[in-house]
C-alpha positions in Angstrom: 34.9 61.3 50.7 34.8 58.0 52.5 35.3 57.3 56.1 38.9 56.5 55.6 39.5 59.9 54.0 37.8 61.7 56.8 40.0 59.9 59.4 43.2 60.8 57.5 42.2 64.5 57.5 41.4 64.4 61.2 44.7 62.6 62.0 46.7 65.1 59.9 45.0 68.1 61.5 45.7 66.7 65.0 49.3 66.0 64.1 49.8 69.6 62.8 48.1 71.0 65.9 50.3 68.9 68.2 53.5 69.8 66.4 52.6 73.5 66.5 51.8 73.3 70.2 55.1 71.5 71.1 57.1 73.9 68.9 55.5 76.9 70.6 56.2 75.5 74.0 59.8 74.8 73.1 60.5 78.2 71.7 58.8 80.0 74.6 60.8 78.0 77.2 64.1 78.4 75.3 63.9 82.3 75.1 62.7 82.6 78.7 65.7 80.5 79.9 68.4 82.5 78.1 68.7 86.1 79.4 70.6 88.8 77.6 73.1 89.0 80.5 74.0 85.3 80.1 74.1 85.6 76.4 76.4 88.7 76.2 78.1 88.4 79.5 77.5 90.4 82.7 80.4 92.8 81.9 78.7 94.1 78.8 75.5 95.0 80.5 77.1 96.2 83.8 75.8 99.7 84.7 78.7 101.9 86.1 76.1 103.9 88.0 74.6 100.9 89.7 74.2 101.1 93.5 76.9 98.6 94.2 79.6 100.8 92.5 82.2 102.2 94.9 81.8 106.0 95.5 84.8 108.1 94.5 86.9 109.6 97.3 86.7 113.4 97.3 89.9 115.1 96.2 91.5 117.3 98.9 93.2 120.6 98.1 96.7 120.2 96.7 96.0 116.5 96.5 96.7 116.1 100.2 95.8 113.0 102.2 93.6 114.9 104.7 91.3 117.8 104.1 91.7 121.1 106.0 89.2 122.6 108.4 87.6 126.0 107.8 89.8 129.0 108.0 92.9 127.0 107.1 95.1 126.9 104.0 96.2 123.6 102.5 99.8 123.3 101.4 102.2 120.8 99.9 105.9 121.4 99.5 108.1 118.9 97.6 111.9 119.4 97.4 114.0 118.7 94.4 115.4 115.2 94.0 119.2 115.7 93.7 119.7 117.7 90.5 117.4 115.5 88.5 113.8 116.5 89.4 112.8 120.0 90.4 110.7 121.0 93.4 107.0 122.0 93.5 105.0 124.2 95.9 101.2 124.2 96.2 99.2 126.5 98.3 95.4 126.5 98.7 95.1 124.2 95.7 97.1 126.5 93.5 100.4 125.2 92.0 102.7 128.1 92.7 106.1 126.8 91.6 107.1 123.7 89.5 109.2 122.6 86.6 106.1 122.8 84.4 105.6 126.4 85.3 109.3 127.0 84.6 109.8 129.2 87.7 112.2 127.1 89.8 116.0 127.0 90.0 119.0 125.4 91.7 119.4 126.4 95.3 116.5 127.7 97.4 113.0 128.3 95.9 110.7 130.7 97.7 107.0 131.5 97.5 105.6 134.4 99.6 101.9 134.2 100.5 99.5 136.6 102.1 98.6 134.8 105.4 95.2 136.5 105.5 93.9 136.2 101.9 96.1 133.3 100.7 97.1 135.3 97.6 100.6 135.0 96.1 102.9 137.9 96.8 106.1 136.8 95.0 108.2 133.8 93.9 111.9 133.7 93.5 114.9 131.3 93.6 118.5 131.8 94.6 121.5 129.8 93.4 123.4 128.6 96.5 126.2 127.0 94.6 127.5 129.6 92.2 125.2 132.6 93.0 125.8 135.6 95.4 124.3 135.2 98.8 123.8 138.9 99.1 120.8 138.7 96.8 119.2 136.1 99.1 119.9 138.3 102.1 118.4 141.4 100.4 115.3 139.3 99.5 114.8 138.0 103.1 115.0 141.6 104.5 112.1 142.7 102.3 109.6 140.2 103.6 106.8 141.9 105.5 105.5 140.8 108.9 102.8 138.2 108.8 103.9 136.9 105.4 103.9 133.1 105.0 107.2 131.8 103.5 107.3 128.5 101.6 110.8 127.1 100.8 112.0 124.1 98.8 115.6 123.1 98.1 116.9 121.9 94.8 120.3 120.4 94.3 122.6 122.5 96.6 120.9 124.7 99.2 123.8 125.9 101.3 127.3 126.2 99.8 127.1 130.0 99.6 125.1 130.4 102.8 126.5 132.8 105.4 125.6 133.6 109.0 123.4 136.6 108.1 121.2 134.5 105.7 121.0 131.7 108.3 119.9 134.1 111.0 117.2 135.6 108.8 115.8 132.1 107.9 115.9 131.2 111.6 113.9 134.3 112.4 111.2 132.9 110.1 110.8 130.0 112.5 113.3 127.5 111.0 115.2 125.0 113.2 117.5 123.6 110.5 118.6 126.7 108.6 121.5 127.2 111.0 122.9 123.7 110.1 122.0 123.4 106.5 124.8 121.8 104.4 125.8 121.1 100.8 123.2 118.8 99.1 120.8 118.6 102.0 117.1 118.3 101.1 115.0 120.9 102.9 111.4 121.9 102.9 110.0 124.6 105.2 107.0 126.8 105.8 107.6 129.8 108.1 106.4 133.3 108.9 108.1 136.7 109.2 108.9 137.5 112.8 107.4 134.3 114.1 107.9 134.1 117.9 108.3 130.3 118.1 109.7 127.5 115.9 107.5 126.4 112.9 106.1 122.9 113.1 106.3 122.7 109.3 109.9 121.8 108.4 111.7 118.7 107.2 115.4 118.0 106.6 117.2 115.1 104.9 121.0 115.5 105.3 123.6 114.0 103.1 125.4 111.1 104.7 129.1 111.9 104.0 130.1 108.3 104.4 127.7 106.5 102.2 126.8 109.3 99.7 130.3 110.7 99.2 130.2 110.3 95.4 126.5 110.1 94.7 123.5 112.0 95.8 120.5 109.7 95.4 117.5 111.3 93.8 115.3 111.3 96.9 112.7 114.1 97.4 111.2 115.3 100.7 107.4 115.9 100.8 105.6 117.9 103.4 101.8 118.6 103.4 99.4 120.0 105.9 97.1 122.9 107.0 98.0 126.3 108.3 95.6 128.6 110.0 94.4 131.6 108.2 95.5 134.9 109.8 92.6 137.0 110.8 92.6 140.8 110.2 
């Protein structure tokens, strides 16, 4: 091989080596500059357990806004909305009465709870439009001292109400039982033979001027904490 041939081989080898070197640098630089996050998008690789994720708010009993201190029972009472949506009663995170449980009715809905243990004693409802008020009176007379009484109205709570029934409800600590009217919305938590008025009571009265023909489907909601009775 002459000198010219040797020079051609050397030039070709240098060219191949340089090309390989440049190609290697290009490929290395390209892959280093394109991250998987930028290629697929940050949402695909987002880790839901990353430290920047917002912690979930703990759920309170009965879904209440505030938690209850020790030795207190959480409760939530929601009245019916006109004759459209039924009421619900929750006590110590247990749904006691609701449309889903199929144990509510038109009129007044009651749940009796043991004030010491928080256990359910009885549920019942009384039709105050076409029912007989004597059944309500008999029920109220059977309630034992210290029993917590949860009440939620549905549709009409008062058409058949008489003075005896109103007095018995007042003795549970109610302020509004004495003036309860047709289609009022009422929620209440009282106690048998309570010496003072209960702080747990709400009333929404029908406006006879503006709601003469139509009772709007508005529900009353009341939630809170009641102290556990000690033995």
